[in-house]
N, C-alpha and C positions, 0 to 999 in steps of 0.2 A: 636776708635783711641786713643792712649795714649796722655795725655796732653803734649804739646810741640812738638808733631809729626807734627801737622798742622803748627806750627810756623816754624819748620824745612823745610817743603815744601815751604812755602812762601819765606823764606830766600834764599833757594837754587834756586828756580825759578828766584828770582830777581838778584841773583848773577850770574847766568848762562845765563840769557836772553841776547842774543847778544854776548855771550862770549864762546859759545860751539865750540871749535875747537878740532876735533877728533885727538887723538894721533895716530902715526903709531905704531901698536902693532903686536905681533906674535900670531898665534893660539897656543892653549895649546896642541895640538895633533890632530891626525885624528879623534878621537872619540868625540872631544869637538867642540862645535859650537862657532865660534867667534861672539862677539857683533857686531852690526851695527856700533856703535861708542862708544868710551870711552873718556871722557873729565875730566880733573882736573882744577879747578880754579887756576890760577897762574902757569900753566905749558902748554906751547904752543909747546914745542919740547922736544925730548928725548936726553939725560937722564933727567927725571924729578929730580929736587933737592928739597927734603923735608927737613924741619928743625925739629930737635929733639924737642919734646914737642909741636909742632904746630898742629893746626887742619887743616885737608885736606877735601875739599868738591869737589864733582863732580857728574857726571851722566853717567850711562852705559845704552845705548839703546840696548835692546835684542829682538830677535824673539823667543817667547815662543814655546817650542817644544812639550809641552803636557799640558793638562788642569791643571791649578794651581790656588790656592787661595792666596798664599803668596810668596813673594820673599825675599830671605835672602842672604846677601853679606858676603864674606870671602876674606881675603887677606893673601897670604903666601909670606914672604920675604926669599929669598935664597941667602945667602952670602957664597960663597966658600963651598957649600954642607951643610951648617948649616941653617936649615929652622925653621922659626918662623911663626905660623899661628894665626890669631886673627880675631874676628868678625868685620864686617864693617856695623854698623847700618845704616839703610836707610829707606826710604818710597817709595812707588809707588803711582801713581795716578790712581784711579779707582772710580767707583760709590760710593759716600759716604765716601770715604777714611776710611772705617771701616774695621778692621781686620775681617777675615772670611766672609766678604760680597762681596769680589772680586771674579771674575771668569774670568780668562784669558783662552782663548781657544787656542788650538794648531794653530800656525800661526799668533797670535796677536803680535803686537809690543808693548813693554813696556819700560818705562823709570824708572830706579832704581836710585833715588837720594840719595846720601850717604854723611856721614861725619864721619871721624875718627880722632883720635889723634895719631901722630907718636911717638911711644914709643920703637922703636927698635934702639939701640945704635950701630952704626957701625963706623969704622975708617973713618974720614973725607975724602970725595971724592972717597972712594972705591965704585965701581959699584956693585949693587946687582940686582938680577932678582925678579921682583914683579909679583905675579900672582893673578888676581882679578877674582873671581868666584861668580856667582849668581846662587843660588839653589832654588828649590821650597820647599814647606812644607814637602815633602816626602824625601828630601835630594837629589833629582835628579839634576845634574848639568844642567843648562839651557843654560849657556854661560860662556866662559872663555877667558881671554886675558892675555898675558904676555908682559912685557916691562921692560926696564932697568931704574934704578934711583939711586940716591945717597941720603944719610941722612947726614946732616952736622950740626955742632954746637948744640946749644940748644936755644930755644926761649927766655929764661930768660936772658942768657948771651948776645945774640944779641940785645935784646931791651935795656939793660943797656948800651951797647956800642954805641947806637945811640944817647944817651943824651949828 
């Protein structure tokens, strides 16, 4: 496991312990498997309001559909047909927490703990569609959820305004 990944696991587990409230999300389509739950720290209802430049943490619990050794997250933001896709770094808990040492069997439940920075600039209060996908090491989509959200202001401006 990469240095810092274990720290990320501990931080996310502590932040999310007792705070896991699944959002109401939409399935990404008939061929996509929805997660068991999707939760973001600081977002309890839709549309989620993300702040430009802020870090977002959360967890997506999925049912693994085929044998897998790694889980990889991806987010697509769709604003009026203009789509931006970016990786969603994360970790999953398995024996030893070491990459390539995990073996998820078909039917296993897995938590994908993630953290990403909001770098998509949209007009304030415009609602966009967010699509969170977790894939395995072969690129196979294991789970997908869509939900609405907004991106507002920026973290630097907001923190200066609070002083």
